[in-house]
FIZA-165079 format. One record per atom (N, C-alpha, C): residue number from 1; residue in one letter; atom name; x, y, z. Coordinates in nm, 2 decimals. Example, Ala and Ser with C-alpha at 12.3 -4.5 7.8 and 13.67 -1.06 7.14 Angstrom:
BEGIN
{bavex = 1&fise = a&bado = N&X = 1.32&Y = -0.57&Z = 0.78} .
{bavex = 1&fise = a&bado = CA&X = 1.23&Y = -0.45&Z = 0.78} .
{bavex = 1&fise = a&bado = C&X = 1.32&Y = -0.33&Z = 0.78} .
{bavex = 2&fise = s&bado = N&X = 1.28&Y = -0.22&Z = 0.71} .
{bavex = 2&fise = s&bado = CA&X = 1.37&Y = -0.11&Z = 0.71} .
{bavex = 2&fise = s&bado = C&X = 1.29&Y = 0.00&Z = 0.79} .
//
This chain:
BEGIN
{bavex = 1&fise = m&bado = N&X = 11.60&Y = 9.10&Z = 10.18} .
{bavex = 1&fise = m&bado = CA&X = 11.56&Y = 9.00&Z = 10.09} .
{bavex = 1&fise = m&bado = C&X = 11.45&Y = 8.96&Z = 10.00} .
{bavex = 2&fise = q&bado = N&X = 11.46&Y = 8.94&Z = 9.85} .
{bavex = 2&fise = q&bado = CA&X = 11.42&Y = 8.95&Z = 9.77} .
{bavex = 2&fise = q&bado = C&X = 11.50&Y = 8.86&Z = 9.69} .
{bavex = 3&fise = f&bado = N&X = 11.31&Y = 8.81&Z = 9.65} .
{bavex = 3&fise = f&bado = CA&X = 11.30&Y = 8.73&Z = 9.50} .
{bavex = 3&fise = f&bado = C&X = 11.25&Y = 8.72&Z = 9.44} .
{bavex = 4&fise = n&bado = N&X = 11.33&Y = 8.67&Z = 9.32} .
{bavex = 4&fise = n&bado = CA&X = 11.25&Y = 8.71&Z = 9.14} .
{bavex = 4&fise = n&bado = C&X = 11.13&Y = 8.60&Z = 9.17} .
{bavex = 5&fise = l&bado = N&X = 11.05&Y = 8.71&Z = 9.08} .
{bavex = 5&fise = l&bado = CA&X = 10.93&Y = 8.64&Z = 9.08} .
{bavex = 5&fise = l&bado = C&X = 10.82&Y = 8.64&Z = 8.97} .
{bavex = 6&fise = d&bado = N&X = 10.75&Y = 8.56&Z = 8.96} .
{bavex = 6&fise = d&bado = CA&X = 10.77&Y = 8.53&Z = 8.80} .
{bavex = 6&fise = d&bado = C&X = 10.58&Y = 8.63&Z = 8.78} .
{bavex = 7&fise = d&bado = N&X = 10.59&Y = 8.67&Z = 8.67} .
{bavex = 7&fise = d&bado = CA&X = 10.47&Y = 8.76&Z = 8.62} .
{bavex = 7&fise = d&bado = C&X = 10.34&Y = 8.79&Z = 8.74} .
{bavex = 8&fise = d&bado = N&X = 10.29&Y = 8.66&Z = 8.71} .
{bavex = 8&fise = d&bado = CA&X = 10.16&Y = 8.68&Z = 8.84} .
{bavex = 8&fise = d&bado = C&X = 10.14&Y = 8.73&Z = 9.01} .
{bavex = 9&fise = v&bado = N&X = 10.23&Y = 8.60&Z = 9.01} .
{bavex = 9&fise = v&bado = CA&X = 10.25&Y = 8.64&Z = 9.13} .
{bavex = 9&fise = v&bado = C&X = 10.36&Y = 8.81&Z = 9.18} .
{bavex = 10&fise = k&bado = N&X = 10.43&Y = 8.86&Z = 9.06} .
{bavex = 10&fise = k&bado = CA&X = 10.41&Y = 9.04&Z = 9.09} .
{bavex = 10&fise = k&bado = C&X = 10.25&Y = 9.05&Z = 9.06} .
{bavex = 11&fise = f&bado = N&X = 10.21&Y = 9.10&Z = 8.93} .
{bavex = 11&fise = f&bado = CA&X = 10.04&Y = 9.12&Z = 8.93} .
{bavex = 11&fise = f&bado = C&X = 10.04&Y = 9.12&Z = 9.09} .
{bavex = 12&fise = i&bado = N&X = 9.99&Y = 8.98&Z = 9.07} .
{bavex = 12&fise = i&bado = CA&X = 9.89&Y = 9.02&Z = 9.27} .
{bavex = 12&fise = i&bado = C&X = 9.93&Y = 9.04&Z = 9.41} .
{bavex = 13&fise = l&bado = N&X = 10.05&Y = 9.08&Z = 9.34} .
{bavex = 13&fise = l&bado = CA&X = 10.12&Y = 9.16&Z = 9.47} .
{bavex = 13&fise = l&bado = C&X = 10.14&Y = 9.32&Z = 9.45} .
{bavex = 14&fise = e&bado = N&X = 10.12&Y = 9.36&Z = 9.30} .
{bavex = 14&fise = e&bado = CA&X = 10.10&Y = 9.53&Z = 9.29} .
{bavex = 14&fise = e&bado = C&X = 10.01&Y = 9.51&Z = 9.32} .
{bavex = 15&fise = q&bado = N&X = 9.90&Y = 9.41&Z = 9.32} .
{bavex = 15&fise = q&bado = CA&X = 9.77&Y = 9.53&Z = 9.30} .
{bavex = 15&fise = q&bado = C&X = 9.72&Y = 9.46&Z = 9.52} .
{bavex = 16&fise = l&bado = N&X = 9.76&Y = 9.42&Z = 9.54} .
{bavex = 16&fise = l&bado = CA&X = 9.70&Y = 9.43&Z = 9.65} .
{bavex = 16&fise = l&bado = C&X = 9.81&Y = 9.52&Z = 9.71} .
{bavex = 17&fise = n&bado = N&X = 9.90&Y = 9.59&Z = 9.69} .
{bavex = 17&fise = n&bado = CA&X = 9.96&Y = 9.67&Z = 9.74} .
{bavex = 17&fise = n&bado = C&X = 9.94&Y = 9.84&Z = 9.72} .
{bavex = 18&fise = r&bado = N&X = 9.90&Y = 9.80&Z = 9.58} .
{bavex = 18&fise = r&bado = CA&X = 9.81&Y = 9.90&Z = 9.54} .
{bavex = 18&fise = r&bado = C&X = 9.65&Y = 9.97&Z = 9.58} .
{bavex = 19&fise = n&bado = N&X = 9.63&Y = 9.86&Z = 9.63} .
{bavex = 19&fise = n&bado = CA&X = 9.48&Y = 9.86&Z = 9.72} .
{bavex = 19&fise = n&bado = C&X = 9.46&Y = 9.85&Z = 9.89} .
{bavex = 20&fise = g&bado = N&X = 9.59&Y = 9.78&Z = 9.92} .
{bavex = 20&fise = g&bado = CA&X = 9.60&Y = 9.81&Z = 10.09} .
{bavex = 20&fise = g&bado = C&X = 9.73&Y = 9.76&Z = 10.07} .
{bavex = 21&fise = k&bado = N&X = 9.72&Y = 9.63&Z = 10.17} .
{bavex = 21&fise = k&bado = CA&X = 9.90&Y = 9.56&Z = 10.19} .
{bavex = 21&fise = k&bado = C&X = 9.88&Y = 9.37&Z = 10.17} .
{bavex = 22&fise = g&bado = N&X = 9.94&Y = 9.42&Z = 10.09} .
{bavex = 22&fise = g&bado = CA&X = 9.96&Y = 9.25&Z = 10.05} .
{bavex = 22&fise = g&bado = C&X = 10.10&Y = 9.18&Z = 10.04} .
{bavex = 23&fise = f&bado = N&X = 10.09&Y = 9.00&Z = 10.14} .
{bavex = 23&fise = f&bado = CA&X = 10.27&Y = 8.99&Z = 10.15} .
{bavex = 23&fise = f&bado = C&X = 10.24&Y = 8.86&Z = 10.12} .
{bavex = 24&fise = l&bado = N&X = 10.31&Y = 8.80&Z = 10.08} .
{bavex = 24&fise = l&bado = CA&X = 10.37&Y = 8.65&Z = 10.02} .
{bavex = 24&fise = l&bado = C&X = 10.41&Y = 8.55&Z = 10.13} .
{bavex = 25&fise = v&bado = N&X = 10.32&Y = 8.48&Z = 10.17} .
{bavex = 25&fise = v&bado = CA&X = 10.37&Y = 8.39&Z = 10.33} .
{bavex = 25&fise = v&bado = C&X = 10.31&Y = 8.25&Z = 10.24} .
{bavex = 26&fise = g&bado = N&X = 10.36&Y = 8.19&Z = 10.35} .
{bavex = 26&fise = g&bado = CA&X = 10.43&Y = 7.97&Z = 10.33} .
{bavex = 26&fise = g&bado = C&X = 10.41&Y = 7.97&Z = 10.28} .
{bavex = 27&fise = g&bado = N&X = 10.48&Y = 7.86&Z = 10.22} .
{bavex = 27&fise = g&bado = CA&X = 10.61&Y = 7.78&Z = 10.21} .
{bavex = 27&fise = g&bado = C&X = 10.64&Y = 7.81&Z = 10.10} .
{bavex = 28&fise = a&bado = N&X = 10.58&Y = 7.92&Z = 10.00} .
{bavex = 28&fise = a&bado = CA&X = 10.65&Y = 7.96&Z = 9.89} .
{bavex = 28&fise = a&bado = C&X = 10.70&Y = 8.05&Z = 9.92} .
{bavex = 29&fise = v&bado = N&X = 10.73&Y = 8.11&Z = 10.05} .
{bavex = 29&fise = v&bado = CA&X = 10.86&Y = 8.13&Z = 10.14} .
{bavex = 29&fise = v&bado = C&X = 10.99&Y = 8.09&Z = 10.11} .
{bavex = 30&fise = r&bado = N&X = 10.96&Y = 8.00&Z = 10.21} .
{bavex = 30&fise = r&bado = CA&X = 11.04&Y = 7.90&Z = 10.22} .
{bavex = 30&fise = r&bado = C&X = 11.11&Y = 7.82&Z = 10.17} .
{bavex = 31&fise = d&bado = N&X = 11.01&Y = 7.81&Z = 10.06} .
{bavex = 31&fise = d&bado = CA&X = 11.08&Y = 7.70&Z = 9.93} .
{bavex = 31&fise = d&bado = C&X = 11.22&Y = 7.90&Z = 9.76} .
{bavex = 32&fise = k&bado = N&X = 11.16&Y = 8.01&Z = 9.86} .
{bavex = 32&fise = k&bado = CA&X = 11.27&Y = 8.07&Z = 9.78} .
{bavex = 32&fise = k&bado = C&X = 11.37&Y = 8.08&Z = 9.80} .
{bavex = 33&fise = i&bado = N&X = 11.35&Y = 8.12&Z = 10.00} .
{bavex = 33&fise = i&bado = CA&X = 11.48&Y = 8.09&Z = 10.04} .
{bavex = 33&fise = i&bado = C&X = 11.57&Y = 7.99&Z = 10.05} .
{bavex = 34&fise = l&bado = N&X = 11.50&Y = 7.86&Z = 9.96} .
{bavex = 34&fise = l&bado = CA&X = 11.59&Y = 7.77&Z = 9.97} .
{bavex = 34&fise = l&bado = C&X = 11.63&Y = 7.70&Z = 9.86} .
{bavex = 35&fise = n&bado = N&X = 11.57&Y = 7.80&Z = 9.77} .
{bavex = 35&fise = n&bado = CA&X = 11.64&Y = 7.88&Z = 9.65} .
{bavex = 35&fise = n&bado = C&X = 11.56&Y = 7.70&Z = 9.54} .
{bavex = 36&fise = k&bado = N&X = 11.43&Y = 7.64&Z = 9.60} .
{bavex = 36&fise = k&bado = CA&X = 11.36&Y = 7.61&Z = 9.52} .
{bavex = 36&fise = k&bado = C&X = 11.25&Y = 7.62&Z = 9.50} .
{bavex = 37&fise = d&bado = N&X = 11.19&Y = 7.62&Z = 9.34} .
{bavex = 37&fise = d&bado = CA&X = 11.07&Y = 7.65&Z = 9.29} .
{bavex = 37&fise = d&bado = C&X = 10.89&Y = 7.60&Z = 9.34} .
{bavex = 38&fise = p&bado = N&X = 10.85&Y = 7.75&Z = 9.38} .
{bavex = 38&fise = p&bado = CA&X = 10.72&Y = 7.69&Z = 9.49} .
{bavex = 38&fise = p&bado = C&X = 10.66&Y = 7.61&Z = 9.35} .
{bavex = 39&fise = g&bado = N&X = 10.61&Y = 7.55&Z = 9.42} .
{bavex = 39&fise = g&bado = CA&X = 10.44&Y = 7.48&Z = 9.35} .
{bavex = 39&fise = g&bado = C&X = 10.32&Y = 7.54&Z = 9.38} .
{bavex = 40&fise = d&bado = N&X = 10.30&Y = 7.68&Z = 9.46} .
{bavex = 40&fise = d&bado = CA&X = 10.25&Y = 7.78&Z = 9.42} .
{bavex = 40&fise = d&bado = C&X = 10.25&Y = 7.88&Z = 9.53} .
{bavex = 41&fise = y&bado = N&X = 10.18&Y = 7.97&Z = 9.56} .
{bavex = 41&fise = y&bado = CA&X = 10.22&Y = 8.09&Z = 9.64} .
{bavex = 41&fise = y&bado = C&X = 10.07&Y = 8.13&Z = 9.72} .
{bavex = 42&fise = d&bado = N&X = 10.09&Y = 8.14&Z = 9.83} .
{bavex = 42&fise = d&bado = CA&X = 9.99&Y = 8.19&Z = 9.93} .
{bavex = 42&fise = d&bado = C&X = 9.97&Y = 8.33&Z = 9.99} .
{bavex = 43&fise = f&bado = N&X = 9.88&Y = 8.39&Z = 9.97} .
{bavex = 43&fise = f&bado = CA&X = 9.94&Y = 8.54&Z = 9.94} .
{bavex = 43&fise = f&bado = C&X = 9.79&Y = 8.59&Z = 10.12} .
{bavex = 44&fise = a&bado = N&X = 9.86&Y = 8.70&Z = 10.16} .
{bavex = 44&fise = a&bado = CA&X = 9.79&Y = 8.77&Z = 10.29} .
{bavex = 44&fise = a&bado = C&X = 9.72&Y = 8.92&Z = 10.26} .
{bavex = 45&fise = t&bado = N&X = 9.65&Y = 8.96&Z = 10.30} .
{bavex = 45&fise = t&bado = CA&X = 9.58&Y = 9.08&Z = 10.33} .
{bavex = 45&fise = t&bado = C&X = 9.60&Y = 9.13&Z = 10.33} .
{bavex = 46&fise = d&bado = N&X = 9.54&Y = 9.34&Z = 10.41} .
{bavex = 46&fise = d&bado = CA&X = 9.42&Y = 9.29&Z = 10.50} .
{bavex = 46&fise = d&bado = C&X = 9.30&Y = 9.40&Z = 10.40} .
{bavex = 47&fise = i&bado = N&X = 9.25&Y = 9.37&Z = 10.32} .
{bavex = 47&fise = i&bado = CA&X = 9.19&Y = 9.38&Z = 10.21} .
{bavex = 47&fise = i&bado = C&X = 9.14&Y = 9.29&Z = 10.23} .
{bavex = 48&fise = e&bado = N&X = 8.93&Y = 9.40&Z = 10.21} .
{bavex = 48&fise = e&bado = CA&X = 8.81&Y = 9.31&Z = 10.30} .
{bavex = 48&fise = e&bado = C&X = 8.70&Y = 9.20&Z = 10.15} .
{bavex = 49&fise = y&bado = N&X = 8.72&Y = 9.13&Z = 10.17} .
{bavex = 49&fise = y&bado = CA&X = 8.70&Y = 8.99&Z = 10.06} .
{bavex = 49&fise = y&bado = C&X = 8.54&Y = 9.08&Z = 9.90} .
{bavex = 50&fise = s&bado = N&X = 8.46&Y = 9.18&Z = 9.94} .
{bavex = 50&fise = s&bado = CA&X = 8.46&Y = 9.18&Z = 9.88} .
{bavex = 50&fise = s&bado = C&X = 8.51&Y = 9.31&Z = 9.75} .
{bavex = 51&fise = e&bado = N&X = 8.62&Y = 9.40&Z = 9.86} .
{bavex = 51&fise = e&bado = CA&X = 8.72&Y = 9.48&Z = 9.76} .
{bavex = 51&fise = e&bado = C&X = 8.82&Y = 9.38&Z = 9.69} .
{bavex = 52&fise = l&bado = N&X = 8.84&Y = 9.26&Z = 9.77} .
{bavex = 52&fise = l&bado = CA&X = 8.98&Y = 9.15&Z = 9.65} .
{bavex = 52&fise = l&bado = C&X = 8.84&Y = 9.14&Z = 9.51} .
{bavex = 53&fise = k&bado = N&X = 8.73&Y = 9.07&Z = 9.54} .
{bavex = 53&fise = k&bado = CA&X = 8.66&Y = 9.05&Z = 9.40} .
{bavex = 53&fise = k&bado = C&X = 8.61&Y = 9.15&Z = 9.30} .
{bavex = 54&fise = r&bado = N&X = 8.60&Y = 9.28&Z = 9.39} .
{bavex = 54&fise = r&bado = CA&X = 8.64&Y = 9.36&Z = 9.23} .
{bavex = 54&fise = r&bado = C&X = 8.80&Y = 9.37&Z = 9.22} .
{bavex = 55&fise = i&bado = N&X = 8.89&Y = 9.40&Z = 9.27} .
{bavex = 55&fise = i&bado = CA&X = 9.08&Y = 9.42&Z = 9.23} .
{bavex = 55&fise = i&bado = C&X = 9.05&Y = 9.32&Z = 9.11} .
{bavex = 56&fise = f&bado = N&X = 9.04&Y = 9.18&Z = 9.15} .
{bavex = 56&fise = f&bado = CA&X = 9.03&Y = 9.10&Z = 9.00} .
{bavex = 56&fise = f&bado = C&X = 8.91&Y = 9.06&Z = 8.98} .
{bavex = 57&fise = a&bado = N&X = 8.84&Y = 9.08&Z = 9.01} .
{bavex = 57&fise = a&bado = CA&X = 8.73&Y = 9.08&Z = 8.84} .
{bavex = 57&fise = a&bado = C&X = 8.75&Y = 9.05&Z = 8.77} .
{bavex = 58&fise = g&bado = N&X = 8.87&Y = 9.18&Z = 8.74} .
{bavex = 58&fise = g&bado = CA&X = 8.90&Y = 9.10&Z = 8.56} .
{bavex = 58&fise = g&bado = C&X = 9.03&Y = 9.02&Z = 8.50} .
{bavex = 59&fise = y&bado = N&X = 9.11&Y = 9.01&Z = 8.61} .
{bavex = 59&fise = y&bado = CA&X = 9.18&Y = 8.91&Z = 8.54} .
{bavex = 59&fise = y&bado = C&X = 9.17&Y = 8.75&Z = 8.59} .
{bavex = 60&fise = n&bado = N&X = 9.26&Y = 8.72&Z = 8.43} .
{bavex = 60&fise = n&bado = CA&X = 9.23&Y = 8.60&Z = 8.41} .
{bavex = 60&fise = n&bado = C&X = 9.32&Y = 8.54&Z = 8.34} .
{bavex = 61&fise = p&bado = N&X = 9.42&Y = 8.39&Z = 8.48} .
{bavex = 61&fise = p&bado = CA&X = 9.25&Y = 8.31&Z = 8.45} .
{bavex = 61&fise = p&bado = C&X = 9.28&Y = 8.36&Z = 8.63} .
{bavex = 62&fise = l&bado = N&X = 9.17&Y = 8.30&Z = 8.66} .
{bavex = 62&fise = l&bado = CA&X = 9.12&Y = 8.32&Z = 8.83} .
{bavex = 62&fise = l&bado = C&X = 9.14&Y = 8.24&Z = 8.89} .
{bavex = 63&fise = s&bado = N&X = 9.13&Y = 8.07&Z = 8.82} .
{bavex = 63&fise = s&bado = CA&X = 9.18&Y = 7.98&Z = 8.88} .
{bavex = 63&fise = s&bado = C&X = 9.29&Y = 7.98&Z = 8.93} .
{bavex = 64&fise = l&bado = N&X = 9.38&Y = 8.09&Z = 8.96} .
{bavex = 64&fise = l&bado = CA&X = 9.51&Y = 8.17&Z = 9.01} .
{bavex = 64&fise = l&bado = C&X = 9.47&Y = 8.15&Z = 9.13} .
{bavex = 65&fise = i&bado = N&X = 9.35&Y = 8.21&Z = 9.17} .
{bavex = 65&fise = i&bado = CA&X = 9.32&Y = 8.28&Z = 9.31} .
{bavex = 65&fise = i&bado = C&X = 9.18&Y = 8.26&Z = 9.34} .
{bavex = 66&fise = h&bado = N&X = 9.24&Y = 8.27&Z = 9.48} .
{bavex = 66&fise = h&bado = CA&X = 9.14&Y = 8.16&Z = 9.57} .
{bavex = 66&fise = h&bado = C&X = 9.12&Y = 8.22&Z = 9.69} .
{bavex = 67&fise = i&bado = N&X = 9.01&Y = 8.29&Z = 9.71} .
{bavex = 67&fise = i&bado = CA&X = 9.02&Y = 8.40&Z = 9.85} .
{bavex = 67&fise = i&bado = C&X = 8.94&Y = 8.35&Z = 9.91} .
{bavex = 68&fise = s&bado = N&X = 8.97&Y = 8.32&Z = 10.10} .
{bavex = 68&fise = s&bado = CA&X = 8.92&Y = 8.28&Z = 10.12} .
{bavex = 68&fise = s&bado = C&X = 8.84&Y = 8.39&Z = 10.24} .
{bavex = 69&fise = e&bado = N&X = 8.77&Y = 8.40&Z = 10.28} .
{bavex = 69&fise = e&bado = CA&X = 8.70&Y = 8.41&Z = 10.39} .
{bavex = 69&fise = e&bado = C&X = 8.76&Y = 8.47&Z = 10.59} .
//
């Protein structure tokens, strides 16, 4: 199944998959399946926290990205 994603979401997924594995998860997937507009997006990855900080250090706005250890 493929979804139309906005440019910020595509960028994040591209960066995650360029540096490891990245997945769109959670309610956004459900909303897309139901043809609804997600309020937010959650990502899962196998990339270490310190590497995520490096990868997204120049990405603006950082407020779109919340990294949990």
